[in-house]
N, CA and C atoms as an extended XYZ file, in Angstrom:
498
Properties=species:S:1:pos:R:3:atomname:S:1:resname:S:1:resid:I:1 pbc="F F F"
N       101.577      -18.043       -0.216 N   MET     1
C       100.140      -18.011       -0.318 CA  MET     1
C        99.698      -17.402       -1.649 C   MET     1
N       100.349      -16.282       -2.061 N   LYS     2
C       100.003      -15.653       -3.326 CA  LYS     2
C       100.330      -16.571       -4.500 C   LYS     2
N       101.465      -17.254       -4.434 N   LYS     3
C       101.865      -18.141       -5.518 CA  LYS     3
C       100.881      -19.297       -5.646 C   LYS     3
N       100.414      -19.797       -4.546 N   GLY     4
C        99.443      -20.887       -4.557 CA  GLY     4
C        98.124      -20.447       -5.180 C   GLY     4
N        97.670      -19.246       -4.859 N   LEU     5
C        96.426      -18.707       -5.397 CA  LEU     5
C        96.552      -18.472       -6.896 C   LEU     5
N        97.679      -17.920       -7.320 N   ILE     6
C        97.906      -17.676       -8.746 CA  ILE     6
C        97.942      -19.012       -9.491 C   ILE     6
N        98.597      -20.014       -8.902 N   PHE     7
C        98.679      -21.331       -9.523 CA  PHE     7
C        97.283      -21.945       -9.706 C   PHE     7
N        96.433      -21.810       -8.707 N   ILE     8
C        95.071      -22.358       -8.776 CA  ILE     8
C        94.260      -21.642       -9.854 C   ILE     8
N        94.379      -20.319       -9.929 N   VAL     9
C        93.649      -19.550      -10.936 CA  VAL     9
C        94.106      -19.949      -12.337 C   VAL     9
N        95.397      -20.108      -12.543 N   LEU    10
C        95.924      -20.506      -13.845 CA  LEU    10
C        95.452      -21.903      -14.231 C   LEU    10
N        95.423      -22.820      -13.294 N   MET    11
C        94.973      -24.177      -13.582 CA  MET    11
C        93.490      -24.189      -13.984 C   MET    11
N        92.689      -23.386      -13.292 N   CYS    12
C        91.270      -23.291      -13.643 CA  CYS    12
C        91.108      -22.719      -15.048 C   CYS    12
N        91.877      -21.696      -15.391 N   PHE    13
C        91.801      -21.061      -16.700 CA  PHE    13
C        92.153      -22.056      -17.801 C   PHE    13
N        93.235      -22.799      -17.643 N   PHE    14
C        93.640      -23.764      -18.654 CA  PHE    14
C        92.654      -24.932      -18.743 C   PHE    14
N        92.078      -25.319      -17.637 N   GLY    15
C        91.080      -26.390      -17.639 CA  GLY    15
C        89.830      -25.991      -18.405 C   GLY    15
N        89.374      -24.747      -18.227 N   ILE    16
C        88.181      -24.260      -18.928 CA  ILE    16
C        88.457      -24.144      -20.413 C   ILE    16
N        89.614      -23.622      -20.792 N   ALA    17
C        89.959      -23.461      -22.204 CA  ALA    17
C        90.023      -24.819      -22.902 C   ALA    17
N        90.619      -25.804      -22.258 N   THR    18
C        90.717      -27.143      -22.845 CA  THR    18
C        89.343      -27.772      -22.983 C   THR    18
N        88.484      -27.605      -21.987 N   ASN    19
C        87.133      -28.149      -22.022 CA  ASN    19
C        86.324      -27.515      -23.148 C   ASN    19
N        86.469      -26.209      -23.365 N   ALA    20
C        85.736      -25.526      -24.426 CA  ALA    20
C        86.141      -26.057      -25.795 C   ALA    20
N        87.424      -26.345      -25.994 N   GLN    21
C        87.880      -26.886      -27.271 CA  GLN    21
C        87.316      -28.286      -27.498 C   GLN    21
N        87.252      -29.092      -26.449 N   GLU    22
C        86.695      -30.434      -26.578 CA  GLU    22
C        85.213      -30.379      -26.927 C   GLU    22
N        84.459      -29.463      -26.316 N   LEU    23
C        83.032      -29.329      -26.610 CA  LEU    23
C        82.810      -28.906      -28.051 C   LEU    23
N        83.637      -27.981      -28.559 N   THR    24
C        83.505      -27.544      -29.947 CA  THR    24
C        83.765      -28.705      -30.896 C   THR    24
N        84.773      -29.485      -30.628 N   ALA    25
C        85.079      -30.640      -31.475 CA  ALA    25
C        83.940      -31.662      -31.442 C   ALA    25
N        83.364      -31.892      -30.276 N   ARG    26
C        82.245      -32.834      -30.165 CA  ARG    26
C        81.032      -32.356      -30.953 C   ARG    26
N        80.727      -31.054      -30.875 N   LYS    27
C        79.583      -30.507      -31.610 CA  LYS    27
C        79.773      -30.671      -33.110 C   LYS    27
N        80.993      -30.429      -33.606 N   GLN    28
C        81.252      -30.577      -35.029 CA  GLN    28
C        81.086      -32.021      -35.461 C   GLN    28
N        81.528      -32.956      -34.662 N   LEU    29
C        81.368      -34.366      -34.999 CA  LEU    29
C        79.909      -34.794      -34.931 C   LEU    29
N        79.164      -34.222      -34.000 N   ALA    30
C        77.765      -34.609      -33.824 CA  ALA    30
C        76.890      -34.099      -34.965 C   ALA    30
N        77.201      -32.939      -35.535 N   THR    31
C        76.338      -32.386      -36.575 CA  THR    31
C        76.565      -33.018      -37.932 C   THR    31
N        77.721      -33.569      -38.206 N   LYS    32
C        77.981      -34.166      -39.515 CA  LYS    32
C        77.080      -35.351      -39.813 C   LYS    32
N        76.882      -36.305      -38.905 N   PRO    33
C        75.972      -37.405      -39.215 CA  PRO    33
C        74.523      -36.943      -39.397 C   PRO    33
N        74.094      -35.914      -38.643 N   GLU    34
C        72.731      -35.416      -38.786 CA  GLU    34
C        72.491      -34.882      -40.184 C   GLU    34
N        73.457      -34.154      -40.721 N   LYS    35
C        73.297      -33.585      -42.052 CA  LYS    35
C        73.130      -34.691      -43.083 C   LYS    35
N        73.936      -35.704      -43.012 N   SER    36
C        73.825      -36.776      -43.990 CA  SER    36
C        72.528      -37.565      -43.780 C   SER    36
N        72.071      -37.675      -42.543 N   LYS    37
C        70.814      -38.369      -42.251 CA  LYS    37
C        69.634      -37.622      -42.865 C   LYS    37
N        69.627      -36.300      -42.715 N   VAL    38
C        68.554      -35.480      -43.282 CA  VAL    38
C        68.589      -35.549      -44.806 C   VAL    38
N        69.781      -35.466      -45.364 N   GLU    39
C        69.910      -35.525      -46.819 CA  GLU    39
C        69.442      -36.879      -47.352 C   GLU    39
N        69.801      -37.956      -46.688 N   ALA    40
C        69.366      -39.292      -47.107 CA  ALA    40
C        67.851      -39.425      -47.003 C   ALA    40
N        67.283      -38.863      -45.964 N   LEU    41
C        65.832      -38.911      -45.769 CA  LEU    41
C        65.110      -38.172      -46.892 C   LEU    41
N        65.608      -36.989      -47.252 N   LEU    42
C        64.977      -36.217      -48.316 CA  LEU    42
C        65.204      -36.847      -49.689 C   LEU    42
N        66.370      -37.421      -49.902 N   ASN    43
C        66.640      -38.076      -51.187 CA  ASN    43
C        65.783      -39.323      -51.379 C   ASN    43
N        65.399      -39.973      -50.283 N   SER    44
C        64.520      -41.140      -50.391 CA  SER    44
C        63.102      -40.722      -50.784 C   SER    44
N        62.779      -39.464      -50.585 N   GLN    45
C        61.473      -38.876      -50.886 CA  GLN    45
C        60.336      -39.528      -50.116 C   GLN    45
N        60.649      -40.209      -49.029 N   GLN    46
C        59.629      -40.773      -48.142 CA  GLN    46
C        59.981      -40.379      -46.720 C   GLN    46
N        59.238      -39.398      -46.189 N   PHE    47
C        59.516      -38.889      -44.856 CA  PHE    47
C        58.231      -38.297      -44.300 C   PHE    47
N        58.288      -37.949      -43.031 N   GLU    48
C        57.117      -37.407      -42.352 CA  GLU    48
C        57.488      -36.079      -41.708 C   GLU    48
N        56.657      -35.073      -41.906 N   PHE    49
C        56.807      -33.791      -41.239 CA  PHE    49
C        55.921      -33.817      -40.009 C   PHE    49
N        56.518      -33.651      -38.825 N   VAL    50
C        55.771      -33.639      -37.565 CA  VAL    50
C        55.684      -32.190      -37.102 C   VAL    50
N        54.467      -31.671      -37.002 N   ALA    51
C        54.253      -30.268      -36.661 CA  ALA    51
C        54.343      -30.048      -35.153 C   ALA    51
N        55.080      -29.009      -34.758 N   ASN    52
C        55.182      -28.623      -33.348 CA  ASN    52
C        54.406      -27.355      -33.042 C   ASN    52
N        54.368      -26.425      -34.005 N   THR    53
C        53.687      -25.141      -33.819 CA  THR    53
C        52.962      -24.768      -35.097 C   THR    53
N        51.775      -24.186      -34.947 N   MET    54
C        50.984      -23.737      -36.080 CA  MET    54
C        50.900      -22.211      -36.032 C   MET    54
N        51.049      -21.585      -37.200 N   TYR    55
C        50.990      -20.132      -37.302 CA  TYR    55
C        49.879      -19.736      -38.273 C   TYR    55
N        48.634      -19.595      -37.772 N   PRO    56
C        47.545      -19.171      -38.652 CA  PRO    56
C        47.716      -17.699      -39.046 C   PRO    56
N        47.246      -17.345      -40.226 N   MET    57
C        47.361      -15.982      -40.723 CA  MET    57
C        46.536      -15.029      -39.847 C   MET    57
N        47.206      -14.078      -39.214 N   GLY    58
C        46.534      -13.054      -38.426 CA  GLY    58
C        46.075      -13.505      -37.043 C   GLY    58
N        46.451      -14.705      -36.609 N   LEU    59
C        46.050      -15.202      -35.296 CA  LEU    59
C        47.280      -15.595      -34.487 C   LEU    59
N        47.069      -15.893      -33.225 N   GLN    60
C        48.161      -16.303      -32.347 CA  GLN    60
C        48.647      -17.705      -32.708 C   GLN    60
N        49.936      -17.976      -32.520 N   PRO    61
C        50.442      -19.329      -32.767 CA  PRO    61
C        49.813      -20.342      -31.806 C   PRO    61
N        49.706      -21.566      -32.261 N   LYS    62
C        49.141      -22.649      -31.444 CA  LYS    62
C        50.187      -23.745      -31.294 C   LYS    62
N        50.343      -24.249      -30.082 N   ASN    63
C        51.284      -25.313      -29.792 CA  ASN    63
C        50.657      -26.656      -30.172 C   ASN    63
N        51.382      -27.457      -30.937 N   LEU    64
C        50.875      -28.756      -31.380 CA  LEU    64
C        51.717      -29.924      -30.872 C   LEU    64
N        52.645      -29.675      -29.970 N   VAL    65
C        53.554      -30.716      -29.493 CA  VAL    65
C        52.755      -31.840      -28.838 C   VAL    65
N        53.034      -33.057      -29.249 N   GLY    66
C        52.383      -34.224      -28.663 CA  GLY    66
C        51.019      -34.546      -29.212 C   GLY    66
N        50.554      -33.808      -30.207 N   SER    67
C        49.215      -34.039      -30.725 CA  SER    67
C        49.175      -35.024      -31.887 C   SER    67
N        50.343      -35.397      -32.408 N   GLY    68
C        50.378      -36.368      -33.500 CA  GLY    68
C        50.025      -35.803      -34.852 C   GLY    68
N        50.038      -34.483      -34.996 N   ASN    69
C        49.723      -33.861      -36.280 CA  ASN    69
C        50.931      -33.937      -37.200 C   ASN    69
N        50.712      -34.464      -38.401 N   SER    70
C        51.837      -34.665      -39.309 CA  SER    70
C        51.361      -34.694      -40.758 C   SER    70
N        52.348      -34.641      -41.658 N   VAL    71
C        52.118      -34.835      -43.087 CA  VAL    71
C        53.123      -35.884      -43.543 C   VAL    71
N        52.635      -36.934      -44.185 N   THR    72
C        53.507      -37.976      -44.715 CA  THR    72
C        53.717      -37.716      -46.201 C   THR    72
N        54.991      -37.591      -46.581 N   PHE    73
C        55.353      -37.311      -47.966 CA  PHE    73
C        55.884      -38.563      -48.634 C   PHE    73
N        55.435      -38.822      -49.836 N   SER    74
C        56.012      -39.841      -50.705 CA  SER    74
C        55.629      -39.452      -52.131 C   SER    74
N        56.365      -39.921      -53.129 N   PRO    75
C        56.033      -39.552      -54.510 CA  PRO    75
C        54.688      -40.096      -54.984 C   PRO    75
N        54.173      -41.131      -54.315 N   GLU    76
C        52.904      -41.730      -54.725 CA  GLU    76
C        51.695      -41.128      -54.010 C   GLU    76
N        51.860      -40.741      -52.729 N   LEU    77
C        50.722      -40.291      -51.933 CA  LEU    77
C        51.174      -39.339      -50.830 C   LEU    77
N        50.407      -38.280      -50.627 N   ILE    78
C        50.646      -37.361      -49.520 CA  ILE    78
C        49.423      -37.428      -48.611 C   ILE    78
N        49.684      -37.661      -47.318 N   ILE    79
C        48.608      -37.756      -46.328 CA  ILE    79
C        48.833      -36.661      -45.297 C   ILE    79
N        47.873      -35.755      -45.187 N   SER    80
C        47.967      -34.655      -44.233 CA  SER    80
C        46.957      -34.849      -43.116 C   SER    80
N        47.433      -34.662      -41.894 N   ASN    81
C        46.584      -34.748      -40.706 CA  ASN    81
C        46.915      -33.557      -39.816 C   ASN    81
N        46.600      -32.352      -40.314 N   LEU    82
C        46.918      -31.119      -39.601 CA  LEU    82
C        45.647      -30.333      -39.297 C   LEU    82
N        45.631      -29.628      -38.173 N   PRO    83
C        44.481      -28.772      -37.878 CA  PRO    83
C        44.564      -27.463      -38.667 C   PRO    83
N        43.451      -26.754      -38.724 N   PHE    84
C        43.428      -25.445      -39.389 CA  PHE    84
C        42.667      -24.454      -38.523 C   PHE    84
N        43.277      -23.309      -38.294 N   TYR    85
C        42.614      -22.171      -37.667 CA  TYR    85
C        42.825      -21.015      -38.625 C   TYR    85
N        41.769      -20.301      -38.923 N   GLY    86
C        41.917      -19.163      -39.812 CA  GLY    86
C        40.652      -18.934      -40.608 C   GLY    86
N        40.817      -18.206      -41.678 N   ARG    87
C        39.695      -17.781      -42.495 CA  ARG    87
C        39.433      -18.767      -43.625 C   ARG    87
N        38.157      -19.107      -43.794 N   SER    88
C        37.725      -19.956      -44.886 CA  SER    88
C        36.901      -19.107      -45.844 C   SER    88
N        37.098      -19.304      -47.136 N   TYR    89
C        36.395      -18.502      -48.139 CA  TYR    89
C        35.142      -19.183      -48.667 C   TYR    89
N        34.862      -20.397      -48.225 N   THR    90
C        33.644      -21.093      -48.611 CA  THR    90
C        32.897      -21.504      -47.354 C   THR    90
N        31.608      -21.691      -47.486 N   ALA    91
C        30.789      -22.087      -46.342 CA  ALA    91
C        31.025      -23.565      -46.019 C   ALA    91
N        31.270      -23.826      -44.736 N   ILE    92
C        31.448      -25.197      -44.267 CA  ILE    92
C        30.462      -25.409      -43.124 C   ILE    92
N        29.693      -26.480      -43.203 N   LYS    93
C        28.716      -26.750      -42.160 CA  LYS    93
C        29.414      -27.022      -40.840 C   LYS    93
N        28.775      -26.608      -39.771 N   MET    94
C        29.333      -26.776      -38.436 CA  MET    94
C        29.597      -28.253      -38.152 C   MET    94
N        30.776      -28.558      -37.668 N   GLY    95
C        31.136      -29.915      -37.327 CA  GLY    95
C        31.678      -30.743      -38.480 C   GLY    95
N        31.669      -30.190      -39.695 N   ARG    96
C        32.150      -30.946      -40.844 CA  ARG    96
C        33.544      -30.519      -41.286 C   ARG    96
N        34.086      -29.504      -40.664 N   ASP    97
C        35.416      -29.034      -41.041 CA  ASP    97
C        36.455      -30.003      -40.497 C   ASP    97
N        37.276      -30.525      -41.361 N   LYS    98
C        38.302      -31.493      -40.981 CA  LYS    98
C        39.682      -30.854      -40.860 C   LYS    98
N        39.771      -29.540      -41.011 N   GLY    99
C        41.069      -28.884      -40.950 CA  GLY    99
C        41.835      -29.127      -42.231 C   GLY    99
N        43.126      -29.281      -42.124 N   MET   100
C        43.976      -29.582      -43.286 CA  MET   100
C        44.216      -31.084      -43.345 C   MET   100
N        43.129      -31.839      -43.342 N   ARG   101
C        43.209      -33.300      -43.420 CA  ARG   101
C        42.787      -33.710      -44.828 C   ARG   101
N        43.761      -34.219      -45.561 N   PHE   102
C        43.502      -34.630      -46.931 CA  PHE   102
C        44.527      -35.676      -47.332 C   PHE   102
N        44.237      -36.362      -48.419 N   LYS   103
C        45.205      -37.281      -49.020 CA  LYS   103
C        45.002      -37.236      -50.516 C   LYS   103
N        46.114      -37.426      -51.212 N   GLY   104
C        46.038      -37.408      -52.667 CA  GLY   104
C        47.405      -37.639      -53.288 C   GLY   104
N        47.371      -37.935      -54.577 N   ALA   105
C        48.610      -38.134      -55.320 CA  ALA   105
C        49.230      -36.770      -55.624 C   ALA   105
N        50.515      -36.598      -55.330 N   PRO   106
C        51.144      -35.300      -55.582 CA  PRO   106
C        51.451      -35.092      -57.059 C   PRO   106
N        51.345      -33.851      -57.476 N   GLU   107
C        51.749      -33.453      -58.818 CA  GLU   107
C        53.038      -32.645      -58.683 C   GLU   107
N        53.990      -32.880      -59.541 N   ASN   108
C        55.270      -32.147      -59.543 CA  ASN   108
C        55.965      -32.220      -58.187 C   ASN   108
N        56.182      -33.397      -57.665 N   PHE   109
C        56.884      -33.604      -56.393 CA  PHE   109
C        58.370      -33.350      -56.634 C   PHE   109
N        58.889      -32.213      -56.118 N   VAL   110
C        60.262      -31.803      -56.405 CA  VAL   110
C        61.009      -31.552      -55.100 C   VAL   110
N        62.223      -32.129      -54.980 N   VAL   111
C        63.115      -31.882      -53.851 CA  VAL   111
C        64.366      -31.210      -54.410 C   VAL   111
N        64.661      -29.980      -53.929 N   THR   112
C        65.848      -29.254      -54.376 CA  THR   112
C        66.705      -28.904      -53.176 C   THR   112
N        67.991      -28.686      -53.441 N   LYS   113
C        68.942      -28.349      -52.384 CA  LYS   113
C        69.501      -26.960      -52.651 C   LYS   113
N        69.454      -26.113      -51.628 N   ASP   114
C        70.008      -24.768      -51.679 CA  ASP   114
C        71.266      -24.758      -50.816 C   ASP   114
N        71.899      -23.607      -50.683 N   ALA   115
C        73.108      -23.512      -49.866 CA  ALA   115
C        72.822      -23.825      -48.394 C   ALA   115
N        71.685      -23.373      -47.878 N   LYS   116
C        71.366      -23.561      -46.464 CA  LYS   116
C        70.194      -24.503      -46.228 C   LYS   116
N        69.319      -24.655      -47.192 N   TYR   117
C        68.075      -25.388      -46.985 CA  TYR   117
C        67.813      -26.382      -48.107 C   TYR   117
N        66.942      -27.326      -47.791 N   TYR   118
C        66.349      -28.188      -48.788 CA  TYR   118
C        64.925      -27.681      -48.984 C   TYR   118
N        64.398      -27.797      -50.186 N   LYS   119
C        63.048      -27.314      -50.459 CA  LYS   119
C        62.272      -28.421      -51.155 C   LYS   119
N        61.082      -28.701      -50.636 N   VAL   120
C        60.189      -29.697      -51.218 CA  VAL   120
C        58.914      -28.962      -51.607 C   VAL   120
N        58.520      -29.084      -52.872 N   THR   121
C        57.286      -28.447      -53.335 CA  THR   121
C        56.439      -29.476      -54.069 C   THR   121
N        55.134      -29.343      -53.911 N   THR   122
C        54.206      -30.233      -54.602 CA  THR   122
C        52.805      -29.623      -54.583 C   THR   122
N        51.957      -30.194      -55.381 N   LEU   123
C        50.557      -29.784      -55.475 CA  LEU   123
C        49.705      -31.030      -55.297 C   LEU   123
N        48.702      -30.951      -54.412 N   VAL   124
C        47.844      -32.108      -54.121 CA  VAL   124
C        46.388      -31.694      -54.309 C   VAL   124
N        45.653      -32.501      -55.040 N   THR   125
C        44.218      -32.264      -55.206 CA  THR   125
C        43.477      -33.245      -54.320 C   THR   125
N        42.768      -32.701      -53.314 N   GLY   126
C        41.982      -33.522      -52.401 CA  GLY   126
C        40.553      -33.634      -52.869 C   GLY   126
N        39.672      -34.087      -51.980 N   ASN   127
C        38.258      -34.244      -52.331 CA  ASN   127
C        37.566      -32.902      -52.571 C   ASN   127
N        37.904      -31.891      -51.758 N   ARG   128
C        37.189      -30.622      -51.822 CA  ARG   128
C        38.042      -29.432      -52.235 C   ARG   128
N        39.350      -29.601      -52.323 N   ASP   129
C        40.215      -28.444      -52.551 CA  ASP   129
C        41.533      -28.882      -53.180 C   ASP   129
N        42.289      -27.900      -53.644 N   THR   130
C        43.634      -28.129      -54.154 CA  THR   130
C        44.610      -27.447      -53.214 C   THR   130
N        45.656      -28.152      -52.811 N   TYR   131
C        46.613      -27.658      -51.827 CA  TYR   131
C        48.001      -27.577      -52.449 C   TYR   131
N        48.661      -26.457      -52.215 N   SER   132
C        50.046      -26.280      -52.632 CA  SER   132
C        50.910      -26.346      -51.375 C   SER   132
N        51.821      -27.324      -51.328 N   LEU   133
C        52.668      -27.519      -50.154 CA  LEU   133
C        54.097      -27.106      -50.486 C   LEU   133
N        54.677      -26.328      -49.591 N   SER   134
C        56.063      -25.898      -49.727 CA  SER   134
C        56.761      -26.146      -48.392 C   SER   134
N        57.754      -27.026      -48.400 N   LEU   135
C        58.455      -27.421      -47.183 CA  LEU   135
C        59.912      -26.993      -47.292 C   LEU   135
N        60.370      -26.174      -46.343 N   SER   136
C        61.777      -25.771      -46.267 CA  SER   136
C        62.396      -26.495      -45.085 C   SER   136
N        63.481      -27.235      -45.338 N   VAL   137
C        64.110      -28.063      -44.308 CA  VAL   137
C        65.548      -27.602      -44.106 C   VAL   137
N        65.911      -27.332      -42.855 N   SER   138
C        67.296      -26.977      -42.551 CA  SER   138
C        68.131      -28.252      -42.517 C   SER   138
N        69.436      -28.095      -42.506 N   LYS   139
C        70.322      -29.260      -42.518 CA  LYS   139
C        70.266      -30.042      -41.210 C   LYS   139
N        69.693      -29.441      -40.158 N   SER   140
C        69.556      -30.150      -38.888 CA  SER   140
C        68.228      -30.920      -38.794 C   SER   140
N        67.327      -30.733      -39.771 N   GLY   141
C        66.071      -31.473      -39.790 CA  GLY   141
C        64.860      -30.666      -39.383 C   GLY   141
N        65.064      -29.437      -38.894 N   TYR   142
C        63.922      -28.592      -38.553 CA  TYR   142
C        63.333      -28.008      -39.835 C   TYR   142
N        62.008      -27.871      -39.855 N   ALA   143
C        61.356      -27.514      -41.106 CA  ALA   143
C        60.191      -26.559      -40.895 C   ALA   143
N        59.849      -25.853      -41.981 N   THR   144
C        58.679      -24.985      -42.033 CA  THR   144
C        57.840      -25.414      -43.225 C   THR   144
N        56.576      -25.706      -42.966 N   LEU   145
C        55.640      -26.125      -44.007 CA  LEU   145
C        54.616      -25.019      -44.216 C   LEU   145
N        54.461      -24.592      -45.468 N   SER   146
C        53.428      -23.620      -45.833 CA  SER   146
C        52.422      -24.320      -46.728 C   SER   146
N        51.141      -24.193      -46.381 N   ILE   147
C        50.083      -24.788      -47.185 CA  ILE   147
C        49.186      -23.672      -47.692 C   ILE   147
N        49.066      -23.616      -49.007 N   THR   148
C        48.190      -22.648      -49.655 CA  THR   148
C        47.023      -23.410      -50.260 C   THR   148
N        45.831      -22.876      -50.045 N   SER   149
C        44.620      -23.528      -50.516 CA  SER   149
C        43.768      -22.504      -51.247 C   SER   149
N        42.917      -22.974      -52.152 N   LYS   150
C        42.028      -22.049      -52.854 CA  LYS   150
C        40.913      -21.544      -51.941 C   LYS   150
N        40.481      -22.365      -50.986 N   ASN   151
C        39.326      -22.030      -50.158 CA  ASN   151
C        39.667      -21.520      -48.757 C   ASN   151
N        40.968      -21.409      -48.425 N   ARG   152
C        41.348      -21.000      -47.070 CA  ARG   152
C        42.573      -20.101      -47.109 C   ARG   152
N        42.804      -19.403      -45.991 N   ASP   153
C        44.022      -18.605      -45.850 CA  ASP   153
C        45.246      -19.506      -45.844 C   ASP   153
N        46.375      -18.931      -46.200 N   ILE   154
C        47.645      -19.655      -46.102 CA  ILE   154
C        47.941      -19.897      -44.624 C   ILE   154
N        48.577      -21.025      -44.333 N   ILE   155
C        48.919      -21.356      -42.957 CA  ILE   155
C        50.321      -21.971      -42.933 C   ILE   155
N        51.067      -21.680      -41.881 N   ASN   156
C        52.432      -22.186      -41.722 CA  ASN   156
C        52.517      -23.077      -40.496 C   ASN   156
N        53.340      -24.104      -40.596 N   TYR   157
C        53.598      -25.020      -39.494 CA  TYR   157
C        55.110      -25.153      -39.332 C   TYR   157
N        55.582      -25.140      -38.091 N   HIS   158
C        56.987      -25.396      -37.821 CA  HIS   158
C        57.091      -26.745      -37.133 C   HIS   158
N        58.141      -27.483      -37.471 N   GLY   159
C        58.324      -28.802      -36.886 CA  GLY   159
C        59.623      -29.411      -37.359 C   GLY   159
N        59.622      -30.724      -37.540 N   GLU   160
C        60.825      -31.408      -37.992 CA  GLU   160
C        60.437      -32.592      -38.867 C   GLU   160
N        61.406      -33.070      -39.638 N   ILE   161
C        61.142      -34.236      -40.462 CA  ILE   161
C        61.766      -35.465      -39.802 C   ILE   161
N        61.065      -36.569      -39.956 N   VAL   162
C        61.512      -37.841      -39.395 CA  VAL   162
C        61.242      -38.931      -40.418 C   VAL   162
N        61.797      -40.107      -40.188 N   ALA   163
C        61.517      -41.251      -41.037 CA  ALA   163
C        60.070      -41.668      -40.854 C   ALA   163
N        59.473      -42.192      -41.892 N   VAL   164
C        58.075      -42.622      -41.846 CA  VAL   164
C        57.952      -43.843      -40.957 C   VAL   164
N        57.003      -43.790      -40.023 N   THR   165
C        56.724      -44.931      -39.156 CA  THR   165
C        55.504      -45.667      -39.698 C   THR   165
N        55.569      -46.966      -39.685 N   GLN   166
C        54.463      -47.769      -40.251 CA  GLN   166
C        53.353      -47.940      -39.260 C   GLN   166
């Protein structure tokens, strides 16, 4: 009876150890294509940042999942469709505030690669303001977008980058 119990315990131990090694190997294989996919997306310089969470300066974070808020990046045109909560330094009439919704040709559109992150920086002049965009992208595709404006507080968005959908 004791030998049977010891045998069962040993078999369970070896089964778990073998399964853990297989899972580690699968994870390593799964992450390699993602890295090259993200790199190819950034090198094409045409991608979309989809915001999941907004972090206004001095306020509580806001969940944006499923709202369709995004920024489309390309060397010719940047289109932003993001909300804004926070402090504005100029008077805006009630009901006329469009948030961080703007479009314009980017100036100095630069994509650089660091040891851990990719960084995209650009400057966009819209109808009413000038926006400085800084996007940090991890190798898995998750990203943080910071938008600095002359007329508003800085605001951060967390999300991910995806291929542009037509």
